[in-house]
C-alpha positions as CSV (number, residue, x, y, z in Angstrom):
1,M,11.1,-12.8,34.8
2,N,13.5,-9.9,35.2
3,P,14.4,-7.7,32.2
4,K,17.8,-9.3,31.6
5,A,16.2,-12.7,31.3
6,K,13.6,-11.3,28.9
7,I,16.4,-9.8,26.8
8,G,18.1,-13.2,26.7
9,L,14.9,-14.9,25.6
10,L,14.3,-12.4,22.8
11,A,17.9,-12.7,21.7
12,A,17.7,-16.5,21.6
13,V,14.6,-16.4,19.5
14,A,16.2,-13.9,17.1
15,V,19.3,-16.0,16.7
16,C,17.3,-19.1,16.0
17,L,15.3,-17.3,13.3
18,V,18.5,-15.9,11.8
19,L,20.0,-19.4,11.6
20,V,16.9,-20.8,10.0
21,F,16.8,-18.0,7.5
22,L,20.4,-18.6,6.5
23,L,20.4,-22.4,6.4
24,I,16.9,-23.5,5.3
25,Q,16.9,-25.2,1.9
26,S,20.5,-24.2,1.3
27,G,21.1,-27.0,-1.2
28,G,24.7,-27.4,-0.3
29,D,26.0,-24.3,-2.2
30,W,27.1,-22.6,1.0
31,G,29.2,-19.9,-0.6
32,Y,26.4,-18.6,-2.8
33,V,23.6,-19.0,-0.3
34,L,25.5,-17.4,2.6
35,R,26.7,-14.5,0.4
36,R,23.3,-13.8,-1.0
37,R,21.3,-14.5,2.2
38,G,23.9,-12.9,4.4
39,L,23.7,-9.5,2.7
40,K,19.9,-9.7,2.8
41,L,19.8,-10.7,6.4
42,L,22.2,-7.9,7.4
43,A,20.0,-5.4,5.7
44,I,16.9,-6.8,7.4
45,V,18.6,-6.7,10.9
46,L,19.9,-3.2,10.3
47,T,16.5,-2.0,9.1
48,G,14.7,-3.5,12.1
49,A,17.3,-2.1,14.6
50,A,17.2,1.4,13.1
51,I,13.3,1.5,13.1
52,A,13.1,0.2,16.6
53,F,15.8,2.5,18.0
54,S,14.5,5.6,16.3
55,T,10.9,5.0,17.4
56,M,11.8,4.4,21.0
57,V,13.9,7.6,21.2
58,F,11.3,9.6,19.3
59,Q,8.4,8.5,21.6
60,T,10.5,9.4,24.7
61,V,11.3,12.8,23.3
62,T,7.7,13.5,22.5
63,N,6.6,11.8,25.7
64,N,3.9,9.8,23.9
65,R,3.8,6.2,22.8
66,I,1.6,6.7,19.8
67,L,3.8,9.1,17.7
68,T,6.5,7.7,15.4
69,P,8.9,9.4,13.0
70,S,6.9,7.9,10.1
71,I,3.6,9.3,11.3
72,I,5.2,12.8,11.7
73,G,6.2,12.6,8.0
74,L,9.9,11.7,7.8
75,D,9.2,8.9,5.4
76,S,7.3,11.2,3.1
77,L,10.2,13.6,3.2
78,Y,12.5,10.9,2.0
79,M,10.3,10.1,-1.0
80,F,10.0,13.9,-1.8
81,V,13.8,14.2,-1.8
82,Q,14.1,11.2,-4.2
83,T,11.4,12.5,-6.5
84,F,12.8,16.0,-6.5
85,V,16.3,14.7,-7.5
86,V,14.9,12.8,-10.5
87,F,12.6,15.7,-11.4
88,A,15.4,18.4,-11.2
89,F,18.5,16.5,-12.4
90,G,17.2,13.3,-14.0
91,S,17.7,9.7,-13.2
92,G,21.1,9.7,-14.8
93,S,22.5,12.4,-12.5
94,L,25.3,11.7,-10.1
95,T,23.0,12.0,-7.1
96,M,20.9,9.1,-8.4
97,T,23.5,6.8,-9.9
98,N,25.8,7.2,-6.9
99,R,23.8,5.5,-4.1
100,N,26.2,6.7,-1.3
101,L,25.8,10.3,-2.4
102,N,22.1,9.9,-2.6
103,F,22.1,8.4,0.9
104,V,24.1,11.4,2.3
105,L,21.8,13.9,0.6
106,S,18.7,12.2,2.1
107,I,20.3,12.3,5.6
108,V,21.1,16.0,5.3
109,A,17.5,16.8,4.2
110,M,16.0,14.8,7.0
111,I,18.3,16.3,9.6
112,G,17.2,19.8,8.4
113,F,13.6,18.8,8.7
114,A,14.1,17.4,12.2
115,M,15.6,20.8,13.2
116,L,12.6,22.7,11.8
117,L,10.3,20.3,13.7
118,Y,12.2,20.9,16.9
119,R,12.2,24.7,16.3
120,F,8.5,25.1,15.6
121,L,6.9,22.3,17.6
122,F,8.8,20.7,20.5
123,K,10.3,24.0,21.7
124,R,6.9,25.5,22.4
125,E,4.6,24.8,25.3
126,G,1.2,23.2,25.3
127,R,1.6,21.0,22.3
128,N,-0.6,17.9,22.8
129,I,-0.8,14.7,20.8
130,Y,-3.6,15.9,18.5
131,F,-1.5,18.9,17.4
132,L,1.5,16.7,16.7
133,L,-0.6,14.2,14.8
134,L,-2.2,17.1,12.8
135,V,1.2,18.5,11.9
136,G,2.4,15.1,10.9
137,I,-0.6,14.4,8.7
138,V,-0.3,17.8,7.1
139,M,3.5,17.5,6.4
140,G,3.1,14.0,5.1
141,S,0.3,15.1,2.8
142,L,2.3,18.1,1.7
143,F,5.4,16.1,0.8
144,G,3.2,13.4,-0.8
145,S,1.3,15.9,-2.9
146,M,4.5,17.6,-4.1
147,S,6.0,14.3,-4.9
148,T,2.9,13.3,-6.9
149,F,3.0,16.6,-8.8
150,M,6.6,16.0,-9.9
151,E,5.9,12.4,-10.7
152,V,3.2,13.4,-13.2
153,L,5.6,15.7,-15.0
154,I,8.7,13.5,-15.3
155,D,9.4,11.0,-18.0
156,P,7.6,7.6,-17.5
157,N,10.9,5.7,-17.6
158,E,12.2,7.9,-14.8
159,F,9.0,7.5,-12.9
160,M,9.7,3.7,-12.8
161,I,12.9,4.5,-10.9
162,V,11.0,6.6,-8.4
163,Q,8.2,4.0,-8.1
164,D,10.8,1.4,-7.0
165,K,11.5,3.5,-3.9
166,M,7.8,4.2,-3.0
167,F,7.1,0.8,-1.5
168,A,9.0,-1.2,1.1
169,S,10.5,-4.4,-0.2
170,F,12.9,-6.9,1.4
171,N,13.4,-8.6,-1.9
172,R,15.0,-5.7,-3.8
173,M,17.0,-4.0,-1.0
174,N,19.5,-1.3,-1.7
175,T,22.5,-3.2,-0.6
176,D,24.8,-0.7,-2.3
177,V,24.6,1.6,0.7
178,L,24.9,-1.3,3.2
179,V,28.5,-0.5,4.2
180,L,27.7,3.2,4.7
181,S,24.5,2.3,6.6
182,V,26.4,0.0,9.0
183,L,29.0,2.7,9.7
184,A,26.3,5.4,10.2
185,F,24.3,3.1,12.5
186,A,27.4,2.2,14.5
187,A,28.3,6.0,14.8
188,V,24.7,6.8,16.0
189,A,24.7,4.0,18.5
190,A,28.0,5.0,19.9
191,Y,27.0,8.7,20.2
192,A,23.5,7.8,21.6
193,W,25.1,5.7,24.4
194,R,25.9,8.9,26.3
195,F,22.2,9.9,26.4
196,L,20.9,6.4,27.4
197,K,20.4,7.3,31.1
198,L,19.1,10.7,30.2
199,L,16.3,9.1,28.2
200,D,15.0,7.6,31.5
201,V,14.6,11.1,32.9
202,L,13.2,12.6,29.6
203,A,10.4,10.0,29.8
204,M,9.1,11.8,32.9
205,G,8.4,14.9,30.9
206,R,10.0,18.2,30.1
207,E,9.4,19.9,33.5
208,H,10.7,17.0,35.5
209,A,13.8,16.8,33.2
210,L,14.5,20.5,33.7
211,N,14.0,20.2,37.5
212,L,16.5,17.3,37.6
213,G,19.2,19.4,35.8
214,I,18.9,18.0,32.3
215,R,19.9,20.4,29.5
216,Y,16.6,19.7,27.8
217,E,17.0,21.6,24.6
218,Y,20.6,20.5,24.1
219,V,19.7,16.8,24.5
220,V,16.4,16.8,22.5
221,K,18.0,18.6,19.5
222,R,20.7,16.0,19.3
223,L,18.4,13.1,19.8
224,L,16.2,14.3,16.9
225,I,19.2,14.4,14.7
226,L,20.0,10.8,15.6
227,V,16.3,9.9,14.8
228,A,16.5,11.5,11.4
229,I,19.7,9.5,10.6
230,L,18.2,6.2,11.7
231,V,15.0,6.8,9.6
232,S,17.2,7.6,6.6
233,I,19.1,4.3,7.1
234,S,15.9,2.2,7.3
235,T,14.1,4.0,4.4
236,A,17.2,4.0,2.1
237,L,17.6,0.2,2.6
238,V,14.1,-1.1,2.1
239,G,11.7,1.9,1.7
240,P,9.1,3.3,4.0
241,I,7.4,1.0,6.6
242,T,5.0,3.2,8.4
243,F,3.8,1.2,11.4
244,L,6.6,-1.2,12.3
245,G,8.1,1.2,14.8
246,L,4.8,1.7,16.5
247,L,4.3,-2.0,16.9
248,V,7.7,-3.0,18.2
249,A,8.0,0.0,20.6
250,N,4.7,-0.7,22.3
251,L,5.3,-4.4,22.4
252,A,8.6,-3.8,24.0
253,H,7.0,-1.6,26.7
254,Q,4.3,-4.3,27.4
255,F,6.8,-7.2,27.4
256,M,9.7,-5.6,29.3
257,R,7.7,-3.8,32.0
258,T,10.5,-1.4,32.9
259,Y,11.3,2.3,32.5
260,R,15.0,1.8,31.8
261,H,15.7,2.5,28.2
262,G,18.7,0.3,28.0
263,Y,16.4,-2.7,28.3
264,L,13.6,-1.1,26.3
265,I,15.7,-0.2,23.3
266,A,17.4,-3.6,23.3
267,G,14.0,-5.4,23.6
268,S,12.4,-3.4,20.8
269,I,15.4,-4.1,18.5
270,F,15.1,-7.9,19.1
271,I,11.3,-7.8,18.7
272,S,11.8,-5.9,15.4
273,I,14.3,-8.4,14.2
274,I,12.1,-11.3,15.1
275,A,9.1,-9.7,13.3
276,L,11.0,-9.0,10.2
277,V,13.1,-12.2,9.9
278,G,10.2,-14.4,10.9
279,G,7.8,-12.5,8.7
280,Q,10.1,-12.8,5.7
281,L,10.5,-16.5,6.3
282,V,6.7,-16.8,6.2
283,V,6.4,-14.7,3.0
284,E,9.1,-16.7,1.2
285,R,8.3,-20.2,2.4
286,V,4.6,-20.2,3.1
287,F,3.1,-17.5,0.7
288,T,5.9,-18.0,-1.9
289,F,6.2,-14.2,-2.4
290,S,2.5,-13.8,-3.2
291,T,2.5,-10.9,-0.7
292,T,5.0,-8.7,1.1
293,I,5.8,-8.4,4.7
294,S,5.4,-4.6,4.5
295,V,1.8,-4.9,3.5
296,I,1.1,-7.2,6.5
297,V,3.0,-4.9,8.9
298,N,1.2,-1.8,7.7
299,F,-2.2,-3.4,8.0
300,V,-1.6,-4.8,11.5
301,G,0.1,-1.6,12.6
302,G,-2.7,0.6,11.2
303,V,-5.3,-1.4,13.2
304,Y,-3.1,-1.2,16.3
305,F,-2.6,2.5,15.8
306,L,-6.4,3.1,15.7
307,Y,-6.7,0.9,18.9
308,L,-4.1,3.0,20.7
309,L,-5.9,6.3,19.7
310,L,-9.2,5.0,20.9
311,K,-7.6,3.8,24.1
312,E,-5.9,7.1,24.8
313,S,-9.1,9.1,24.0
314,K,-11.0,7.1,26.6
315,S,-8.3,7.8,29.3
316,W,-8.7,11.5,28.6
């Protein structure tokens, strides 16, 4: 089966799951059901697309299929920003009550961190996977520890507001920033289109990219900014989901069997939508909300991450 046929198959499965999610047990009140489920579905699709897109680009830039933006610590940075705002200004401040302003602030902070990451890590030679993983763990632990320190000091009522953002949930999505998220994702996708073919070259490594005339530093810096924005979108909507990107990106590579990022990104987005929409259907209709899809994704993804690490260590 060629890549186009595989994309068509994934798209068909995704559309079927979307229709089932919208129409199952509707009870005839189409206006209410479609309005409520439609917003929730849009947030799920947007979150899945942002996570898949950002992970595929990040893995190509780092030239490794184990690293993800979440493992590097971008999700922890988002939580640190939210906690710091409550700690410094209070939950009633404009930056917390105005969801759009909070969203923009988070994007700016994560873009700044992405630039520091580029400056001190990716611009230097000889950085292997263990070094990047070590830095990611250290940065994630640093942001997490600083967040915990501030959480201990803030008012318990304000801590409840921070706690709502600490765990991913598809049942209490932040739909207030949905319009801004859609616009931001559309802008990122339109801007990233110009780099789509360059990603195929970047996948061969820095030296090959330079030899083929790619402006490596120029391209990588801009791609990292796009990754930071995409991670901000997904985290602002539902909260941190650490291992979803790792799962869908590697499944896309195994299923698509191609080097062309146009197919890989599309495939990973559809796989992410299938996983999230299908998983949410199971959580709602089978488990009746006794668990959350984020718990399942992080458990399966964590096991898969360990498998990939062991697999890579044997190849070395």
